[in-house]
C-alpha distance (Angstrom), angle and dihedral (degrees) to the residues before:
residue distance angle dihedral
M1 . . .
N2 3.80 . .
T3 3.80 126.7 .
N4 3.81 95.2 -97.8
Q5 3.80 91.8 50.1
S6 3.81 90.6 50.9
R7 3.79 90.2 48.7
D8 3.80 93.4 49.5
E9 3.80 91.6 48.0
L10 3.80 89.0 52.0
F11 3.81 91.5 49.4
D12 3.81 91.3 47.1
R13 3.81 92.0 52.2
H14 3.81 89.4 47.1
L15 3.81 90.8 55.3
R16 3.82 88.9 51.4
G17 3.83 91.9 49.6
E18 3.81 95.1 -116.8
L19 3.83 102.3 123.9
T20 3.78 125.9 115.2
E21 3.81 119.1 -128.8
V22 3.81 90.2 -101.1
E23 3.81 91.3 51.8
K24 3.82 91.0 47.9
E25 3.80 89.4 56.4
L26 3.81 89.3 49.0
V27 3.83 90.8 53.5
A28 3.82 91.1 48.2
E29 3.82 91.6 51.6
L30 3.80 91.4 46.8
L31 3.81 92.9 51.7
D32 3.80 91.5 46.6
S33 3.80 94.7 51.8
D34 3.82 107.3 32.1
A35 3.83 122.0 60.7
A36 3.83 92.0 -170.3
A37 3.80 89.9 53.5
R38 3.80 90.8 51.1
Q39 3.80 91.3 51.7
R40 3.80 91.3 48.3
F41 3.81 92.0 48.4
V42 3.84 91.5 52.7
A43 3.82 90.2 51.4
L44 3.81 93.1 49.0
A45 3.80 92.4 46.0
Q46 3.80 91.9 52.1
W47 3.81 92.7 49.6
D48 3.81 91.2 44.4
T49 3.79 91.0 54.9
E50 3.81 93.9 49.4
I51 3.83 94.0 44.8
A52 3.80 95.6 47.3
E53 3.81 92.5 47.5
T54 3.80 91.3 49.4
I55 3.81 93.6 48.1
R56 3.81 93.4 47.9
E57 3.79 94.9 48.8
H58 3.81 98.3 41.5
A59 3.78 108.5 32.1
G60 3.82 92.9 92.7
T61 3.82 100.7 40.0
P62 3.83 116.5 111.6
H63 3.79 95.9 -125.4
N64 3.81 91.7 54.2
K65 3.83 99.8 49.0
D66 3.80 90.3 94.4
I67 3.83 90.4 52.0
L68 3.82 103.2 40.5
P69 3.81 113.1 39.3
S70 3.82 122.5 -133.3
G71 3.79 95.1 8.3
K72 3.81 97.1 -177.5
A73 3.78 94.3 48.5
L74 3.79 90.5 47.5
V75 3.79 93.5 55.7
E76 3.79 92.5 48.0
S77 3.81 97.6 43.8
P78 3.85 120.2 64.9
S79 3.81 89.6 -169.9
A80 3.79 90.2 55.4
Q81 3.80 89.5 50.2
K82 3.80 90.1 54.4
T83 3.81 92.1 47.2
L84 3.79 94.0 50.7
L85 3.81 91.5 43.4
S86 3.79 88.9 53.9
Q87 3.81 90.1 50.6
F88 3.80 90.6 52.5
V89 3.81 93.4 49.0
T90 3.81 93.1 49.7
L91 3.82 98.6 47.9
P92 3.81 106.7 137.4
T93 3.78 94.0 -137.8
V94 3.81 111.4 62.8
A95 3.80 92.4 -171.4
V96 3.81 92.0 58.8
F97 3.81 90.3 49.7
I98 3.81 93.6 51.4
V99 3.81 92.8 48.3
L100 3.82 92.0 49.3
L101 3.81 93.4 47.1
S102 3.80 92.1 47.9
G103 3.81 90.4 51.6
L104 3.79 93.0 50.3
L105 3.78 93.6 47.8
Y106 3.79 90.4 49.9
Q107 3.80 89.8 51.5
Q108 3.81 88.1 50.6
M109 3.79 90.6 54.7
S110 3.82 95.3 44.8
T111 3.83 92.9 46.0
F112 3.81 97.8 49.7
F113 3.78 96.0 36.3
A114 3.80 98.3 45.7
P115 3.83 109.5 174.2
V116 3.78 120.6 -116.3
E117 3.77 89.3 -130.9
K118 3.77 130.5 19.8
T119 3.77 110.6 -80.3
P120 3.81 124.3 -172.3
H121 3.81 113.1 -105.7
S122 3.79 91.0 -124.8
Q123 3.78 90.7 57.8
I124 3.81 92.7 50.3
A125 3.80 94.0 47.0
G126 3.78 100.6 38.8
S127 3.79 111.4 28.7
P128 3.83 115.5 93.2
I129 3.79 113.9 -124.2
A130 3.81 101.1 176.8
T131 3.79 143.8 11.1
I132 3.80 130.1 -133.3
T133 3.80 107.1 -115.2
G134 3.81 98.7 172.2
F135 3.80 142.6 -5.8
K136 3.79 140.7 160.6
G137 3.77 139.8 166.8
S138 3.81 130.1 32.3
L139 3.82 108.7 -21.2
L140 3.79 136.1 161.6
W141 3.80 120.7 -159.2
T142 3.81 121.3 -167.4
G143 3.81 114.8 -167.7
N144 3.80 122.9 -130.6
Q145 3.81 92.1 -94.1
G146 3.80 95.9 49.5
A147 3.81 99.7 -94.6
I148 3.80 115.0 141.6
V149 3.81 106.3 -132.3
L150 3.79 121.2 -153.6
D151 3.83 98.6 172.3
M152 3.80 99.4 88.0
H153 3.79 119.9 159.0
V154 3.79 138.5 150.2
G155 3.78 108.8 -86.5
R156 3.79 95.7 30.6
E157 3.81 112.3 137.3
L158 3.79 117.4 -131.3
T159 3.79 130.1 -152.5
G160 3.80 93.1 -161.9
G161 3.78 134.4 -79.7
T162 3.78 140.7 127.3
I163 3.80 127.2 -52.3
E164 3.79 118.3 -165.5
G165 3.80 125.9 -167.6
L166 3.80 106.2 -148.3
A167 3.81 100.6 -171.7
P168 3.82 139.7 36.0
D169 3.83 91.4 -104.6
S170 3.83 93.8 51.5
W171 3.80 116.6 120.0
F172 3.82 132.6 175.5
E173 3.81 131.7 178.1
L174 3.79 128.6 -174.0
Q175 3.79 133.9 178.8
F176 3.79 122.9 -148.2
Q177 3.77 119.6 -139.5
D178 3.81 92.5 -101.4
G179 3.83 91.1 57.5
S180 3.82 97.8 -100.5
T181 3.79 111.9 139.3
A182 3.80 131.9 -153.4
T183 3.80 129.7 -171.0
I184 3.77 133.7 -171.2
S185 3.78 123.8 -169.5
G186 3.76 137.3 -175.9
T187 3.81 120.8 5.5
S188 3.81 97.8 -12.2
M189 3.80 139.3 140.0
L190 3.82 123.8 -152.9
T191 3.81 129.2 176.7
F192 3.80 116.3 -166.2
A193 3.80 138.4 -177.4
D194 3.80 138.3 162.6
V195 3.80 119.7 -160.5
G196 3.78 97.0 155.1
Q197 3.82 91.1 -45.8
K198 3.80 128.1 50.4
K199 3.81 111.9 -117.0
L200 3.78 121.6 -179.9
R201 3.77 135.0 176.7
L202 3.80 118.6 -154.6
K203 3.78 103.0 -165.6
Q204 3.79 93.2 178.2
G205 3.78 143.6 -20.9
A206 3.80 140.0 37.6
F207 3.81 122.1 -30.6
T208 3.80 131.2 179.8
A209 3.80 126.5 -174.3
D210 3.78 139.5 -178.1
V211 3.81 104.5 -163.8
V212 3.80 123.7 -168.6
P213 3.84 116.4 -144.3
Q214 3.81 108.5 -66.3
P215 3.84 127.5 -142.2
V216 3.79 115.9 -79.8
G217 3.79 110.3 -86.3
K218 3.81 92.9 9.9
P219 3.81 109.0 86.1
M220 3.78 121.3 169.8
I221 3.82 107.9 -92.1
I222 3.80 120.6 -148.8
Q223 3.78 119.2 -176.0
T224 3.82 122.2 -163.7
P225 3.83 126.6 179.3
S226 3.81 90.3 -88.5
T227 3.83 108.2 21.4
V228 3.79 147.8 36.9
I229 3.82 116.1 -139.2
E230 3.81 124.6 -160.9
V231 3.79 117.6 -158.4
V232 3.81 124.8 -172.6
G233 3.80 96.3 173.0
T234 3.77 127.3 -35.1
R235 3.80 148.7 108.9
F236 3.79 116.4 -100.6
E237 3.82 147.6 139.2
V238 3.77 131.1 -131.0
E239 3.79 130.8 -164.2
A240 3.80 112.4 -166.8
L241 3.79 124.6 -161.8
Q242 3.79 130.0 158.9
A243 3.82 92.3 -107.9
F244 3.81 100.3 43.3
T245 3.80 146.7 -8.1
T246 3.82 125.3 -133.4
V247 3.82 119.5 -155.7
N248 3.82 122.0 -171.6
V249 3.83 115.1 -171.4
R250 3.81 117.2 -157.0
E251 3.81 101.4 171.8
G252 3.82 134.5 10.9
S253 3.80 117.4 -1.9
V254 3.80 139.4 -72.7
R255 3.79 130.1 -152.6
L256 3.82 114.6 -140.3
K257 3.81 126.0 -167.6
H258 3.80 121.4 -167.5
L259 3.81 111.1 -135.5
V260 3.81 95.4 -153.1
D261 3.80 97.8 61.4
G262 3.80 104.6 6.1
N263 3.82 93.6 -118.8
A264 3.80 114.6 150.0
V265 3.80 136.0 -163.2
D266 3.80 138.2 -177.6
I267 3.81 112.5 -128.8
P268 3.83 114.0 -153.8
A269 3.81 127.2 -154.5
N270 3.81 116.8 -64.8
Y271 3.80 92.6 19.0
R272 3.78 134.2 105.9
V273 3.80 138.6 -158.0
I274 3.80 126.8 -157.7
A275 3.80 104.9 -157.5
K276 3.81 111.8 -154.1
A277 3.79 129.8 162.6
G278 3.79 106.6 -84.1
G279 3.80 91.0 -0.9
D280 3.79 131.1 131.7
L281 3.81 114.2 -90.9
S282 3.80 94.9 -162.5
P283 3.83 109.6 134.3
M284 3.80 115.0 -113.3
P285 3.81 125.4 -156.6
L286 3.78 112.6 -101.2
P287 3.81 103.3 -100.1
A288 3.79 121.5 -116.3
A289 3.78 115.5 -96.5
E290 3.79 122.1 -99.5
N291 3.80 131.8 -156.7
Y292 3.80 99.0 -148.5
W293 3.80 123.6 69.6
K294 3.79 138.5 165.4
S295 3.77 128.1 -175.0
Q296 3.79 118.2 -110.9
L297 3.76 104.0 -149.3
D298 3.78 94.0 160.3
I299 3.82 82.9 91.2
Q300 3.79 124.8 46.0
A301 3.80 108.3 -76.2
G302 3.79 104.4 -159.3
G303 3.78 114.0 -151.3
F304 3.81 119.3 97.0
G305 3.78 122.3 -34.3
K306 3.78 139.7 45.0
W307 3.78 116.8 -65.0
L308 3.82 113.9 -136.9
P309 3.82 119.4 -164.3
A310 3.80 118.7 -135.1
T311 3.80 120.6 -82.6
K312 3.81 133.6 -172.6
N313 3.80 89.5 -92.7
R314 3.80 102.0 44.9
P315 3.83 143.0 12.3
A316 3.81 123.4 -105.2
A317 3.79 112.3 -71.5
Q318 3.78 147.1 -178.6
K319 3.82 108.4 -122.5
A320 3.79 121.4 -149.3
L321 3.80 118.1 -118.1
P322 3.81 128.5 -153.2
L323 3.80 113.2 -91.1
I324 3.79 124.5 -172.9
P325 3.84 109.9 -169.8
V326 3.81 111.7 -126.1
N327 3.80 91.8 -132.7
N328 3.82 94.5 44.6
P329 3.82 112.0 39.9
N330 3.81 91.5 169.2
V331 3.81 90.3 71.1
S332 3.80 124.4 78.5
L333 3.81 116.3 -172.1
S334 3.79 132.1 -174.1
L335 3.81 100.9 -139.4
L336 3.80 142.1 170.6
S337 3.80 135.2 172.0
I338 3.80 135.3 -161.7
P339 3.84 124.6 -158.2
V340 3.81 117.5 -131.9
S341 3.82 117.4 173.1
G342 3.80 120.8 38.7
R343 3.79 94.1 50.8
N344 3.78 129.1 101.3
G345 3.80 92.9 -71.9
P346 3.79 131.2 75.9
P347 3.81 123.1 -80.2
V348 3.79 116.0 -89.2
V349 3.83 122.5 -131.2
L350 3.80 122.1 -165.6
T351 3.81 120.7 -129.2
P352 3.84 121.9 -149.6
N353 3.81 94.2 -109.7
A354 3.79 96.7 43.0
Q355 3.78 125.0 127.7
F356 3.78 136.8 -165.5
I357 3.80 122.0 -135.4
V358 3.80 116.5 -160.5
R359 3.80 120.1 -165.1
G360 3.77 124.7 -176.1
R361 3.78 147.7 106.6
L362 3.79 137.7 -77.6
Q363 3.78 133.5 -167.9
H364 3.81 91.6 -154.1
P365 3.84 132.3 20.2
A366 3.82 109.8 -92.7
K367 3.78 144.8 156.0
I368 3.81 109.9 -92.8
Y369 3.81 110.6 -143.2
F370 3.82 119.2 -160.0
G371 3.81 133.0 -164.0
I372 3.81 137.6 172.4
A373 3.83 135.3 -159.5
M374 3.80 118.8 -145.6
S375 3.80 140.7 -167.3
Y376 3.79 136.4 -164.3
G377 3.79 122.8 -109.9
N378 3.82 90.2 -95.6
G379 3.81 91.2 57.2
E380 3.81 97.6 -104.3
F381 3.79 118.4 139.7
A382 3.82 108.3 -95.5
G383 3.81 103.5 -178.5
M384 3.78 146.9 -88.8
F385 3.78 128.8 -86.2
R386 3.77 137.7 -169.1
G387 3.79 126.4 -143.9
D388 3.79 97.3 -161.8
L389 3.82 105.7 55.6
L390 3.81 106.1 73.2
K391 3.79 93.0 55.9
K392 3.78 118.9 32.6
Q393 3.77 107.3 -102.6
P394 3.83 111.7 -121.1
I395 3.77 121.9 -138.1
S396 3.80 109.9 -92.5
E397 3.79 115.4 -127.6
F398 3.79 122.3 -160.8
D399 3.79 135.7 -140.7
E400 3.79 128.1 -113.8
E401 3.82 89.7 -76.0
H402 3.85 91.7 49.1
G403 3.81 91.3 -108.6
F404 3.82 122.4 145.4
E405 3.81 138.4 -176.3
V406 3.82 125.4 -158.6
I407 3.82 128.1 -176.5
Y408 3.83 124.7 -153.9
Q409 3.82 120.0 -167.7
L410 3.80 114.8 -144.6
S411 3.80 89.6 -137.6
D412 3.83 88.0 65.4
F413 3.82 94.9 54.6
T414 3.80 117.8 113.6
V415 3.80 134.3 -176.5
D416 3.79 112.1 -74.1
P417 3.84 110.5 -111.7
C418 3.82 90.0 -127.6
V419 3.85 92.1 71.5
R420 3.80 102.0 32.8
E421 3.80 93.6 105.0
K422 3.81 90.4 61.2
Q423 3.77 95.2 38.9
N424 3.82 94.6 120.1
G425 3.80 89.1 70.6
L426 3.81 96.4 42.3
A427 3.79 138.6 65.4
G428 3.79 119.7 -79.7
K429 3.81 96.3 -147.1
P430 3.81 135.2 19.6
D431 3.80 103.4 -129.3
G432 3.81 113.5 108.7
L433 3.81 91.4 22.9
Y434 3.80 130.8 109.7
L435 3.80 118.4 -101.6
D436 3.81 111.4 -128.9
R437 3.80 103.1 171.6
L438 3.78 143.0 -29.5
W439 3.77 134.6 -142.2
I440 3.79 133.4 -158.0
F441 3.79 127.8 -166.5
T442 3.78 147.9 161.8
N443 3.79 126.6 -142.4
T444 3.78 106.3 -157.7
G445 3.80 99.1 131.2
S446 3.79 90.5 -112.0
S447 3.79 138.2 46.1
S448 3.81 112.5 -59.8
G449 3.80 93.2 -172.1
L450 3.82 89.0 -121.2
M451 3.79 115.8 -179.4
V452 3.81 128.4 161.6
H453 3.77 122.7 -151.8
E454 3.81 98.8 176.1
V455 3.81 141.4 16.7
E456 3.79 117.3 -175.0
L457 3.80 128.6 -170.7
I458 3.81 113.3 -153.0
P459 3.86 116.5 -167.6
E460 3.81 92.4 -144.4
K461 3.79 132.3 36.1
I462 3.76 116.1 -96.0
K463 3.78 107.3 -115.7
């Protein structure tokens, strides 16, 4: 077995969670030191995600029993899933594998997004339904027949598919042919189709839409892991997690149905519902905005990173994870993000003299980079900003317990480079806008051991 084969086998076992602690350290060292290995790992991880999702969702369906053996046993047995996944990955003929995967993904699309009326296959596969109007950051788009598409540009027409934001600074906006717009931001995944009726699936993340009035009897349908949302014409935001879905309605109304118990509710303008298993679906008025905010990492934060509960030696924290940008495999970041608005608390508005204070720990001195994502009062995406570009960020040292504190003045924030090309349609500065989420990272080429146990927003500068 040659070196590349050994490396790929190691990566494959890592993705299946089978490595020993020693082997995990070997993988970490390899990714830190070898750009080609990082690029290969990203490719394998992307394929692994698509394959596993396809196998899980299709192993038990009648039209796949002749393709995937023992469908029922596969769904019920995680070990069987891993075995079959391994068989797929090691097929000797790559062309056969790609054809099979493409067929399964197309069946996934056609099963979930069943048309209201019969529509010719050629129309579904070839007719554009939306246009890319903006995107930035690490994104992966899979077309409606399973093809991974790398040629993304503003103005490109789409026939449907799945768009996945791979990092906290990812952002993607599309416009349907009737003028309705949809945006995902951060680590999100959205599948969309339109065969006479718009049907979307938000598997995770943050989603915003401005929907023009839809045809009678054909509302836009948005499915999250826990709810189904019907939209006739309105402006709203959705945050989808496995445990619950939050819907904020700005204009019009939205009908929400809880998948667990089948209960449904109509959400009017300026109200929200947080749909949890067994929870109350009564709409609540959107709370008034506040200017002060502090993270609450004593409970699991969501966002990007690994949540660490408190111990005797340190408070609860969000730990940065390695991130290799899809479009720049030579870079390895240690990155985390924390959501702000859209949770149980009130929305947060930034004041001109505000400042952020970040407290955490480092294993090695490093520059701490800081970014924020913002929205307008109506929920529309307003832009992204960085607090470390105007003034050169100094290296952060830590105390005897490896703790650090960094302060970022809002007056020093500038437009994030990832959205500069679309800046004419976005805000030029963050003050007066609503804070959606923030992200923090180091760029040392290896793990910095970055973890954050508190972020605090102060309306006025500390004198």
